[in-house]
KEKE-3310 file (N, C-alpha, C; in steps of 0.2 Angstrom, whole numbers, plus 5000, padded with zeros to 4 digits):
npx = (5416:5417:5414:5415:5410:5406:5418:5424:5429:5446:5455:5463:5470:5477:5485:5489:5499:5510:5522:5525:5518:5524:5519:5514:5504:5488:5490:5495:5489:5475:5480:5482:5472:5462:5470:5465:5452:5442:5440:5452:5465:5479:5486:5494:5508:5510:5521:5524:5539:5541:5533:5519:5524:5538:5540:5537:5547:5555:5557:5555:5564:5564:5565:5557:5541:5532:5535:5528:5515:5513:5514:5511:5516:5517:5508:5496:5501:5496:5481:5481:5488:5479:5466:5473:5471:5478:5490:5499:5505:5511:5521:5527:5535:5544:5552:5546:5548:5543:5547:5556:5547:5536:5547:5556:5562:5555:5560:5564:5547:5541:5546:5547:5541:5537:5540:5530:5528:5530:5520:5509:5513:5515)
npy = (5568:5559:5559:5554:5566:5586:5597:5610:5625:5630:5621:5611:5595:5582:5569:5554:5540:5524:5516:5503:5495:5493:5495:5507:5512:5516:5526:5534:5535:5542:5555:5560:5561:5565:5580:5585:5587:5606:5611:5608:5615:5611:5598:5588:5576:5565:5557:5542:5529:5515:5511:5516:5512:5511:5525:5533:5524:5529:5545:5546:5541:5529:5508:5498:5496:5491:5497:5507:5511:5498:5485:5465:5461:5462:5460:5461:5477:5485:5486:5492:5504:5511:5509:5517:5530:5540:5544:5554:5561:5549:5551:5562:5556:5549:5556:5562:5569:5579:5586:5575:5565:5559:5562:5559:5554:5544:5528:5515:5513:5525:5534:5546:5555:5569:5570:5579:5583:5591:5600:5600:5599:5609)
npz = (5466:5480:5498:5517:5524:5520:5516:5520:5514:5511:5521:5528:5527:5538:5536:5545:5547:5545:5541:5540:5530:5516:5506:5497:5487:5489:5498:5491:5478:5484:5491:5479:5472:5481:5483:5471:5475:5475:5490:5496:5503:5509:5508:5525:5529:5540:5548:5553:5556:5560:5564:5577:5591:5589:5585:5600:5607:5601:5604:5619:5633:5636:5634:5630:5626:5633:5647:5647:5651:5659:5655:5653:5643:5624:5617:5627:5629:5617:5622:5634:5632:5625:5631:5644:5654:5659:5650:5645:5655:5658:5648:5653:5662:5655:5649:5637:5624:5612:5602:5594:5588:5573:5563:5558:5543:5531:5521:5506:5496:5504:5503:5492:5499:5511:5528:5539:5550:5560:5555:5565:5579:5592)
capx = (5418:5411:5418:5412:5406:5408:5423:5425:5436:5451:5451:5471:5471:5483:5484:5493:5499:5514:5528:5526:5516:5529:5512:5512:5500:5481:5491:5498:5479:5471:5484:5481:5462:5462:5472:5460:5446:5445:5440:5454:5470:5487:5489:5502:5507:5513:5523:5524:5543:5541:5522:5518:5528:5546:5538:5540:5552:5563:5555:5557:5569:5558:5569:5553:5535:5527:5537:5526:5507:5514:5508:5513:5517:5518:5503:5493:5502:5490:5474:5484:5491:5472:5463:5477:5469:5485:5495:5501:5509:5515:5527:5533:5538:5549:5559:5545:5552:5540:5553:5557:5542:5533:5553:5560:5562:5555:5564:5559:5538:5539:5554:5545:5537:5540:5537:5526:5525:5532:5518:5507:5517:5510)
capy = (5565:5557:5560:5555:5577:5591:5600:5617:5630:5630:5616:5607:5587:5576:5560:5551:5532:5523:5514:5497:5490:5493:5499:5516:5515:5515:5531:5539:5538:5546:5562:5563:5560:5571:5583:5589:5591:5611:5615:5606:5620:5609:5591:5585:5570:5563:5549:5535:5527:5510:5515:5522:5512:5515:5532:5533:5524:5536:5552:5544:5536:5520:5504:5493:5503:5490:5499:5516:5507:5493:5478:5458:5456:5466:5459:5466:5484:5491:5486:5497:5511:5513:5512:5524:5538:5547:5544:5560:5560:5545:5551:5567:5554:5544:5563:5560:5574:5581:5589:5566:5561:5561:5565:5551:5555:5536:5525:5512:5515:5531:5542:5552:5558:5573:5572:5584:5581:5597:5606:5601:5603:5616)
capz = (5471:5487:5505:5523:5527:5516:5518:5518:5509:5514:5522:5525:5527:5539:5534:5551:5545:5546:5533:5538:5523:5511:5499:5496:5482:5489:5499:5483:5477:5492:5490:5473:5475:5488:5479:5463:5481:5476:5494:5499:5503:5510:5513:5526:5529:5543:5545:5557:5553:5557:5567:5584:5595:5585:5588:5605:5610:5600:5609:5625:5636:5637:5631:5629:5626:5636:5655:5649:5652:5664:5650:5653:5634:5618:5616:5631:5627:5612:5621:5637:5627:5620:5639:5650:5656:5660:5644:5644:5662:5658:5643:5655:5665:5654:5647:5630:5619:5605:5594:5590:5586:5568:5560:5556:5533:5528:5518:5504:5493:5505:5503:5490:5503:5514:5534:5540:5558:5561:5558:5570:5587:5597)
cpx = (5413:5415:5413:5405:5409:5414:5424:5430:5440:5454:5460:5468:5477:5480:5491:5494:5509:5517:5528:5520:5517:5524:5511:5506:5495:5485:5492:5492:5476:5475:5483:5472:5460:5465:5469:5454:5448:5445:5448:5463:5477:5483:5496:5501:5512:5513:5526:5532:5542:5533:5524:5523:5533:5546:5541:5544:5560:5563:5555:5562:5568:5563:5563:5545:5530:5528:5532:5520:5507:5511:5518:5516:5517:5509:5496:5495:5494:5484:5476:5484:5483:5469:5464:5475:5475:5493:5500:5507:5514:5521:5530:5537:5547:5549:5555:5546:5549:5541:5554:5553:5537:5539:5558:5557:5561:5556:5560:5553:5541:5545:5551:5543:5539:5538:5535:5524:5525:5527:5511:5508:5516:5517)
cpy = (5565:5557:5559:5561:5580:5592:5607:5621:5632:5625:5613:5598:5586:5571:5560:5544:5530:5517:5506:5493:5489:5492:5505:5519:5517:5526:5539:5541:5544:5554:5564:5564:5564:5579:5590:5590:5602:5615:5614:5609:5619:5603:5590:5578:5569:5556:5544:5532:5523:5508:5518:5519:5511:5521:5534:5529:5529:5545:5550:5542:5529:5515:5498:5497:5501:5492:5506:5512:5500:5482:5472:5457:5462:5465:5463:5475:5487:5491:5493:5504:5513:5515:5518:5531:5544:5545:5548:5561:5557:5545:5555:5563:5551:5549:5562:5567:5576:5582:5581:5565:5564:5565:5565:5554:5544:5538:5521:5516:5521:5536:5547:5557:5565:5573:5574:5583:5588:5602:5605:5600:5613:5620)
cpz = (5478:5492:5508:5525:5521:5521:5514:5517:5516:5518:5522:5529:5529:5538:5538:5547:5546:5543:5535:5533:5518:5506:5500:5490:5483:5494:5493:5480:5480:5491:5484:5471:5478:5484:5473:5468:5480:5482:5500:5500:5503:5513:5517:5528:5536:5549:5550:5554:5559:5560:5576:5590:5595:5588:5593:5608:5606:5603:5614:5627:5637:5632:5629:5630:5634:5646:5654:5651:5659:5662:5654:5647:5628:5618:5620:5631:5623:5618:5628:5638:5625:5626:5645:5646:5657:5657:5643:5652:5661:5653:5645:5656:5662:5648:5640:5628:5613:5602:5589:5590:5579:5565:5558:5546:5531:5523:5511:5498:5496:5505:5499:5494:5509:5524:5540:5549:5565:5564:5560:5577:5589:5600)
residu = (MET:ARG:PHE:LEU:ARG:THR:ILE:SER:ASN:ASN:THR:THR:ILE:ILE:LEU:VAL:PHE:ASP:THR:ASP:THR:ASN:ASN:ALA:SER:ILE:LEU:ASP:ASN:ASN:ILE:ALA:LEU:LEU:SER:LYS:HIS:PRO:HIS:ILE:LYS:GLU:ILE:TRP:CYS:VAL:ILE:GLN:VAL:HIS:ASN:LEU:GLU:ASP:GLU:ILE:LEU:ARG:SER:THR:SER:LEU:SER:ASP:VAL:THR:ILE:LEU:THR:GLY:SER:LYS:SER:HIS:LYS:GLU:TYR:LYS:HIS:ASP:PHE:ILE:SER:GLU:LYS:ARG:LEU:PHE:GLU:LYS:LEU:LYS:LYS:ARG:SER:PHE:ASP:ILE:ASN:LYS:ILE:TRP:VAL:THR:THR:PRO:ASP:GLY:CYS:TYR:ALA:HIS:LEU:VAL:ASN:GLU:GLY:TYR:LYS:ILE:LYS:LEU)
# end
């Protein structure tokens, strides 16, 4: 089994992914592969239903994600979001609630997975 890096004993793997592909087969294969590794203790799935923009809207008072970054369009938003230096401050100003992000139960081909986003929140 080849990995990009050595995995230490008792490692917890956290998989963060969105569900807008409607195809869980690669993910399922990767989970099965990781589950066989002797040093991996747990695998947690943190599921974005359907994408990060949806998660941000669900966990803030925003009605449109472009408001967060002051972007002129949704196309510019992705670049502006990545470049933003004060993201957490801006999220807090929009009533960000960490308990509302990464909590939705997926449906369709991802319904068999449990969203374990709660495990990574401080």
